N, CA, C and O of each residue as an XYZ file, in Angstrom:
568
protein
N     -27.675     28.690     21.393
C     -26.338     28.060     21.332
C     -25.764     28.181     19.928
O     -26.339     27.649     18.978
N     -24.666     28.857     19.790
C     -24.002     29.055     18.516
C     -22.834     28.107     18.415
O     -21.813     28.283     19.081
N     -22.991     27.084     17.564
C     -21.961     26.039     17.400
C     -21.204     26.288     16.100
O     -21.792     26.505     15.040
N     -19.890     26.250     16.218
C     -19.004     26.343     15.021
C     -18.116     25.110     15.009
O     -17.509     24.767     16.024
N     -18.040     24.457     13.892
C     -17.140     23.312     13.749
C     -16.250     23.552     12.548
O     -16.710     23.877     11.453
N     -14.965     23.381     12.788
C     -13.986     23.641     11.738
C     -12.723     22.804     11.870
O     -12.432     22.224     12.916
N     -12.005     22.768     10.790
C     -10.694     22.053     10.799
C      -9.706     23.037     11.444
O      -9.669     24.233     11.158
N      -8.918     22.441     12.328
C      -7.886     23.211     13.060
C      -6.712     23.483     12.146
O      -6.160     22.566     11.537
N      -6.323     24.770     12.048
C      -5.147     25.079     11.247
C      -4.123     25.986     11.967
O      -3.279     26.629     11.343
N      -4.236     26.002     13.258
C      -3.296     26.783     14.078
C      -2.839     25.974     15.294
O      -3.511     25.018     15.679
N      -1.723     26.336     15.897
C      -1.291     25.718     17.105
C      -2.258     25.933     18.214
O      -2.511     25.025     19.006
N      -2.823     27.143     18.297
C      -3.809     27.445     19.343
C      -5.025     26.525     19.211
O      -5.538     26.034     20.217
N      -5.479     26.292     18.010
C      -6.596     25.384     17.777
C      -6.270     23.997     18.241
O      -7.081     23.356     18.908
N      -5.082     23.515     17.897
C      -4.695     22.164     18.355
C      -4.592     22.122     19.868
O      -4.937     21.114     20.484
N      -4.122     23.203     20.473
C      -4.036     23.231     21.928
C      -5.413     23.067     22.545
O      -5.530     22.423     23.588
N      -6.459     23.620     21.948
C      -7.834     23.439     22.420
C      -8.244     21.949     22.303
O      -8.830     21.383     23.226
N      -7.923     21.333     21.148
C      -8.271     19.924     20.939
C      -7.551     19.101     21.989
O      -8.168     18.238     22.613
N      -6.271     19.339     22.203
C      -5.531     18.554     23.189
C      -6.094     18.735     24.595
O      -6.179     17.763     25.345
N      -6.473     19.927     24.963
C      -7.037     20.204     26.265
C      -8.363     19.428     26.482
O      -8.613     18.904     27.568
N      -9.180     19.371     25.454
C     -10.440     18.624     25.541
C     -10.136     17.158     25.726
O     -10.700     16.511     26.608
N      -9.270     16.637     24.923
C      -8.917     15.219     25.020
C      -8.321     14.867     26.389
O      -8.636     13.823     26.960
N      -7.481     15.725     26.892
C      -6.873     15.435     28.231
C      -7.969     15.451     29.284
O      -7.952     14.610     30.183
N      -8.909     16.364     29.208
C      -9.994     16.449     30.184
C     -10.873     15.216     30.130
O     -11.157     14.599     31.157
N     -11.307     14.857     28.922
C     -12.259     13.773     28.724
C     -11.588     12.419     28.922
O     -12.046     11.617     29.736
N     -10.508     12.157     28.187
C      -9.948     10.809     28.197
C      -9.015     10.573     29.381
O      -9.091      9.535     30.038
N      -8.152     11.519     29.647
C      -7.133     11.287     30.721
C      -7.761     11.532     32.096
O      -7.643     10.680     32.976
N      -8.428     12.680     32.304
C      -8.946     12.971     33.645
C     -10.205     12.177     33.928
O     -10.306     11.583     35.002
N     -11.184     12.133     33.008
C     -12.439     11.479     33.288
C     -12.390      9.955     33.157
O     -13.008      9.237     33.942
N     -11.632      9.460     32.135
C     -11.656      8.046     31.831
C     -10.354      7.329     32.226
O     -10.222      6.122     32.024
N      -9.403      8.073     32.785
C      -8.151      7.505     33.297
C      -7.305      6.810     32.202
O      -6.618      5.823     32.465
N      -7.375      7.349     30.980
C      -6.468      6.885     29.903
C      -5.073      7.470     30.176
O      -4.974      8.673     30.414
N      -4.033      6.705     30.153
C      -2.713      7.272     30.359
C      -2.415      8.351     29.302
O      -2.666      8.141     28.116
N      -1.886      9.493     29.731
C      -1.612     10.618     28.843
C      -0.713     10.251     27.669
O      -0.882     10.761     26.562
N       0.265      9.342     27.929
C       1.186      8.934     26.858
C       0.499      8.076     25.789
O       0.998      7.983     24.668
N      -0.626      7.455     26.115
C      -1.396      6.755     25.125
C      -2.357      7.668     24.384
O      -2.661      7.437     23.214
N      -2.840      8.710     25.066
C      -3.819      9.606     24.456
C      -3.216     10.433     23.364
O      -3.762     10.516     22.263
N      -2.115     11.035     23.649
C      -1.430     11.871     22.629
C      -0.371     10.973     21.999
O       0.519     10.476     22.688
N      -0.472     10.767     20.677
C       0.399      9.871     19.989
C       0.988     10.447     18.719
O       0.717     11.597     18.376
N       1.798      9.655     18.010
C       2.481     10.119     16.791
C       1.532     10.444     15.688
O       1.904     11.183     14.777
N       0.313      9.934     15.708
C      -0.671     10.221     14.641
C      -1.154     11.659     14.697
O      -1.602     12.204     13.689
N      -1.065     12.292     15.893
C      -1.501     13.685     15.991
C      -0.765     14.566     14.993
O      -1.334     15.541     14.503
N       0.456     14.255     14.689
C       1.287     15.108     13.785
C       0.774     15.008     12.337
O       0.982     15.932     11.551
N       0.120     13.925     11.984
C      -0.330     13.759     10.583
C      -1.848     13.827     10.424
O      -2.363     13.848      9.306
N      -2.551     13.861     11.542
C      -4.034     13.848     11.489
C      -4.597     15.217     11.160
O      -3.943     16.242     11.354
N      -5.813     15.213     10.662
C      -6.631     16.423     10.505
C      -7.435     16.526     11.772
O      -8.142     15.586     12.137
N      -7.341     17.656     12.454
C      -8.034     17.851     13.734
C      -9.263     18.729     13.536
O      -9.236     19.696     12.774
N     -10.331     18.381     14.229
C     -11.609     19.099     14.102
C     -11.944     19.652     15.510
O     -11.840     18.950     16.516
N     -12.343     20.919     15.534
C     -12.709     21.537     16.803
C     -14.115     22.093     16.722
O     -14.466     22.748     15.741
N     -14.915     21.845     17.724
C     -16.229     22.418     17.858
C     -16.216     23.436     18.990
O     -15.718     23.163     20.082
N     -16.764     24.602     18.715
C     -16.913     25.599     19.795
C     -18.391     25.895     19.946
O     -19.154     25.864     18.981
N     -18.783     26.188     21.201
C     -20.145     26.630     21.513
C     -20.045     27.994     22.108
O     -19.426     28.187     23.154
N     -20.665     28.966     21.432
C     -20.574     30.357     21.862
C     -19.096     30.785     22.101
O     -18.774     31.492     23.056
N     -18.233     30.322     21.194
C     -16.818     30.682     21.229
C     -15.958     29.849     22.188
O     -14.740     30.020     22.214
N     -16.556     28.965     22.965
C     -15.808     28.170     23.902
C     -15.559     26.755     23.349
O     -16.475     26.123     22.822
N     -14.302     26.257     23.473
C     -14.003     24.868     22.989
C     -14.940     23.877     23.648
O     -15.072     23.857     24.872
N     -15.604     23.040     22.825
C     -16.609     22.153     23.333
C     -16.399     20.695     22.931
O     -16.869     19.801     23.635
N     -15.729     20.435     21.856
C     -15.526     19.092     21.366
C     -14.492     19.001     20.288
O     -14.085     19.993     19.683
N     -14.072     17.756     20.064
C     -12.992     17.571     19.064
C     -13.081     16.187     18.480
O     -13.757     15.317     19.029
N     -12.408     15.975     17.376
C     -12.192     14.671     16.737
C     -10.964     14.810     15.846
O     -10.510     15.917     15.555
N     -10.432     13.654     15.416
C      -9.357     13.715     14.419
C      -9.617     12.717     13.373
O     -10.297     11.714     13.590
N      -9.069     12.992     12.217
C      -9.170     12.100     11.003
C      -7.796     11.708     10.579
O      -6.929     12.565     10.404
N      -7.565     10.383     10.401
C      -6.260      9.898     10.000
C      -6.434      9.159      8.657
O      -7.241      8.237      8.535
N      -5.649      9.596      7.656
C      -5.692      8.997      6.326
C      -5.182      7.573      6.369
O      -4.129      7.286      6.938
N      -5.963      6.670      5.747
C      -5.580      5.288      5.607
C      -5.758      4.831      4.148
O      -6.299      3.759      3.874
N      -5.303      5.649      3.262
C      -5.459      5.323      1.859
C      -6.858      5.662      1.337
O      -7.203      6.836      1.201
N      -7.658      4.644      1.046
C      -9.015      4.911      0.554
C     -10.026      5.090      1.725
O     -11.175      5.486      1.529
N      -9.541      4.779      2.934
C     -10.422      4.943      4.087
C      -9.855      5.995      5.026
O      -8.686      6.366      4.925
N     -10.662      6.455      5.907
C     -10.228      7.429      6.928
C     -10.634      6.885      8.306
O     -11.737      6.371      8.486
N      -9.738      7.009      9.246
C     -10.075      6.596     10.628
C     -10.424      7.880     11.396
O      -9.626      8.811     11.500
N     -11.651      7.884     11.926
C     -12.109      8.998     12.754
C     -11.887      8.531     14.202
O     -12.268      7.422     14.578
N     -11.283      9.379     14.975
C     -10.958      8.999     16.346
C     -10.848     10.194     17.285
O     -11.024     11.346     16.889
N     -10.556      9.883     18.523
C     -10.415     10.867     19.551
C     -11.602     11.823     19.620
O     -11.453     13.024     19.843
N     -12.774     11.249     19.421
C     -14.018     12.051     19.432
C     -14.336     12.309     20.917
O     -14.552     11.369     21.682
N     -14.360     13.552     21.302
C     -14.604     13.936     22.687
C     -15.400     15.219     22.784
O     -15.177     16.165     22.028
N     -16.346     15.242     23.739
C     -17.160     16.425     24.001
C     -17.018     16.762     25.494
O     -17.126     15.884     26.350
N     -16.785     17.983     25.777
C     -16.695     18.456     27.175
C     -18.033     18.159     27.842
O     -19.101     18.315     27.250
N     -17.932     17.724     29.094
C     -19.106     17.264     29.866
C     -20.295     18.244     29.791
O     -21.421     17.803     29.565
N     -20.090     19.474     29.961
C     -21.203     20.443     29.995
C     -21.949     20.546     28.658
O     -23.066     21.062     28.619
N     -21.340     20.057     27.552
C     -21.987     20.130     26.242
C     -22.514     18.805     25.750
O     -23.077     18.738     24.658
N     -22.348     17.733     26.534
C     -22.858     16.410     26.109
C     -24.354     16.389     26.153
O     -24.976     17.037     26.994
N     -24.933     15.639     25.237
C     -26.389     15.524     25.168
C     -27.070     16.614     24.421
O     -28.293     16.606     24.279
N     -26.299     17.563     23.933
C     -26.904     18.714     23.201
C     -26.717     18.645     21.698
O     -27.076     19.589     20.994
N     -26.181     17.586     21.203
C     -25.987     17.414     19.749
C     -24.632     17.775     19.228
O     -24.394     17.652     18.027
N     -23.707     18.225     20.091
C     -22.371     18.638     19.638
C     -21.623     17.448     19.062
O     -20.990     17.576     18.014
N     -21.676     16.293     19.720
C     -21.010     15.105     19.197
C     -21.541     14.740     17.831
O     -20.769     14.425     16.926
N     -22.813     14.778     17.677
C     -23.449     14.434     16.335
C     -22.972     15.458     15.289
O     -22.676     15.085     14.154
N     -22.899     16.727     15.660
C     -22.466     17.714     14.657
C     -20.991     17.508     14.303
O     -20.616     17.701     13.146
N     -20.151     17.124     15.256
C     -18.748     16.832     14.937
C     -18.651     15.667     13.980
O     -17.897     15.720     13.009
N     -19.396     14.626     14.238
C     -19.335     13.416     13.400
C     -19.913     13.737     12.009
O     -19.335     13.324     11.004
N     -21.040     14.464     11.930
C     -21.562     14.830     10.632
C     -20.539     15.631      9.846
O     -20.372     15.412      8.647
N     -19.848     16.560     10.508
C     -18.809     17.332      9.841
C     -17.682     16.404      9.345
O     -17.247     16.522      8.200
N     -17.214     15.490     10.199
C     -16.104     14.601      9.817
C     -16.501     13.684      8.632
O     -15.710     13.461      7.715
N     -17.708     13.177      8.674
C     -18.195     12.278      7.590
C     -18.311     13.090      6.285
O     -17.905     12.609      5.227
N     -18.854     14.301      6.350
C     -18.955     15.179      5.144
C     -17.567     15.496      4.610
O     -17.344     15.480      3.400
N     -16.629     15.785      5.516
C     -15.281     16.120      5.082
C     -14.597     14.907      4.456
O     -13.872     15.053      3.472
N     -14.817     13.689      5.019
C     -14.260     12.466      4.446
C     -14.795     12.254      3.050
O     -14.039     11.890      2.149
N     -16.056     12.470      2.853
C     -16.672     12.313      1.513
C     -16.095     13.361      0.552
O     -15.783     13.054     -0.599
N     -15.959     14.594      1.038
C     -15.418     15.656      0.214
C     -14.014     15.325     -0.226
O     -13.625     15.679     -1.339
N     -13.241     14.659      0.606
C     -11.840     14.289      0.278
C     -11.736     13.022     -0.510
O     -10.636     12.603     -0.870
N     -12.882     12.383     -0.794
C     -12.862     11.227     -1.667
C     -12.637      9.875     -1.050
O     -12.399      8.894     -1.755
N     -12.711      9.815      0.277
C     -12.586      8.497      0.936
C     -13.808      7.648      0.624
O     -14.911      8.166      0.449
N     -13.601      6.345      0.557
C     -14.710      5.430      0.253
C     -15.306      4.799      1.541
O     -16.359      4.164      1.507
N     -14.601      4.996      2.663
C     -15.067      4.372      3.877
C     -14.467      5.126      5.094
O     -13.351      5.645      5.069
N     -15.286      5.141      6.137
C     -14.810      5.695      7.433
C     -14.841      4.545      8.432
O     -15.782      3.752      8.470
N     -13.755      4.475      9.263
C     -13.704      3.456     10.308
C     -13.427      4.176     11.626
O     -12.897      5.287     11.661
N     -13.809      3.495     12.708
C     -13.502      4.035     14.013
C     -13.474      2.916     15.039
O     -14.032      1.837     14.841
N     -12.809      3.213     16.134
C     -12.712      2.288     17.246
C     -13.596      2.875     18.366
O     -13.216      3.852     19.010
N     -14.771      2.275     18.589
C     -15.738      2.824     19.534
C     -15.641      2.118     20.901
O     -15.537      0.896     21.009
N     -15.682      2.971     21.928
C     -15.939      2.423     23.252
C     -17.316      1.730     23.176
O     -18.248      2.263     22.574
N     -17.432      0.577     23.772
C     -18.635     -0.224     23.553
C     -19.908      0.518     23.987
O     -20.951      0.369     23.351
N     -19.833      1.318     25.069
C     -21.077      1.969     25.505
C     -21.550      3.061     24.546
O     -22.688      3.520     24.649
N     -20.701      3.477     23.627
C     -21.028      4.543     22.664
C     -21.472      3.948     21.321
O     -21.843      4.694     20.415
N     -21.438      2.622     21.184
C     -21.793      2.043     19.864
C     -23.150      2.500     19.381
O     -23.258      2.818     18.196
N     -24.191      2.563     20.181
C     -25.507      3.050     19.680
C     -25.454      4.443     19.051
O     -26.156      4.714     18.076
N     -24.620      5.325     19.610
C     -24.447      6.693     19.030
C     -23.958      6.555     17.595
O     -24.527      7.169     16.693
N     -22.908      5.757     17.364
C     -22.333      5.643     16.037
C     -23.257      4.847     15.105
O     -23.273      5.103     13.901
N     -24.019      3.895     15.634
C     -24.983      3.170     14.799
C     -26.046      4.123     14.263
O     -26.501      3.953     13.132
N     -26.441      5.093     15.027
C     -27.427      6.107     14.528
C     -26.883      6.903     13.391
O     -27.645      7.461     12.602
N     -25.554      6.974     13.283
C     -24.891      7.667     12.153
C     -24.684      6.753     10.947
O     -24.223      7.210      9.902
N     -25.015      5.483     11.076
C     -24.864      4.480     10.023
C     -23.690      3.577     10.115
O     -23.511      2.722      9.248
N     -22.864      3.721     11.137
C     -21.719      2.808     11.336
C     -22.216      1.441     11.785
O     -23.229      1.341     12.476
N     -21.510      0.399     11.396
C     -21.836     -0.956     11.794
C     -20.663     -1.544     12.536
O     -19.527     -1.514     12.063
N     -20.958     -2.093     13.735
C     -19.919     -2.725     14.553
C     -19.534     -4.066     13.919
O     -20.364     -4.783     13.360
N     -18.232     -4.368     14.034
C     -17.770     -5.631     13.500
C     -16.638     -6.177     14.339
O     -15.937     -5.425     15.016
N     -16.459     -7.473     14.294
C     -15.366     -8.113     15.024
C     -15.651     -8.165     16.504
O     -16.673     -7.672     16.980
N     -14.731     -8.769     17.221
C     -14.883     -8.977     18.665
C     -14.576     -7.716     19.431
O     -13.956     -6.788     18.912
N     -15.023     -7.695     20.683
C     -14.654     -6.614     21.613
C     -13.187     -6.776     21.976
O     -12.689     -7.896     22.088
N     -12.481     -5.631     22.166
C     -11.082     -5.671     22.532
C     -10.820     -4.554     23.534
O     -11.611     -3.619     23.663
N      -9.697     -4.666     24.245
C      -9.332     -3.670     25.237
C      -8.397     -2.633     24.593
O      -7.425     -2.965     23.914
N      -8.741     -1.370     24.842
C      -7.832     -0.256     24.408
C      -7.728      0.674     25.596
O      -8.713      1.303     25.982
N      -6.558      0.768     26.175
C      -6.293      1.606     27.347
C      -7.225      1.274     28.511
O      -7.647      2.157     29.257
N      -7.538     -0.018     28.652
C      -8.374     -0.451     29.771
C      -9.861     -0.247     29.568
O     -10.632     -0.405     30.514
N     -10.291      0.102     28.348
C     -11.690      0.375     28.039
C     -12.104     -0.546     26.890
O     -11.412     -0.599     25.873
N     -13.253     -1.296     27.033
C     -13.715     -2.166     25.961
C     -14.114     -1.335     24.738
O     -14.785     -0.308     24.844
N     -13.670     -1.826     23.566
C     -13.918     -1.184     22.279
C     -14.384     -2.226     21.249
O     -14.232     -3.430     21.456
N     -14.945     -1.743     20.150
C     -15.212     -2.537     18.946
C     -14.956     -1.651     17.746
O     -15.162     -0.438     17.792
N     -14.495     -2.289     16.652
C     -14.290     -1.555     15.400
C     -15.678     -1.318     14.783
O     -16.602     -2.115     14.949
N     -15.785     -0.196     14.069
C     -17.030      0.158     13.386
C     -16.661      0.689     11.996
O     -15.588      1.260     11.799
N     -17.561      0.490     11.050
C     -17.283      0.875      9.660
C     -18.502      1.518      9.026
O     -19.642      1.143      9.301
N     -18.238      2.487      8.178
C     -19.298      3.216      7.406
C     -18.876      3.349      5.999
O     -17.871      4.014      5.748
N     -19.583      2.753      5.011
C     -19.238      3.024      3.615
C     -19.625      4.482      3.303
O     -20.659      4.975      3.755
N     -18.786      5.140      2.537
C     -19.081      6.517      2.159
C     -19.495      6.572      0.694
O     -19.787      7.649      0.175
């Protein structure tokens, strides 16, 4: 399995990210499309993972001053459980450090919290609803 993870710098690359998010969040999890694609996409840094040249996963990074919010982390079903999500997050965390952020935050679906905890994130605050899915905020000092 040949995995490549990179920052998207073309419209075609963003189209791959959008297609992955629509498949995972809108089709599989029933998130309304108008909530999934938002105004932050225009200012976010988008990350795309490919496996053997095929789009496999994505995430985005949104600048929040000294912190960065990592979000819209999605892996196509056929590539889940093979480490692609971990590679995307490692790439995003390394990129955040490279850019000088002091902290990474994310809004995790509650069932995925253990995945992010293995990366060093700590859940905080109460559970809340986001698009009909329970979430908690998580934080990682960089």
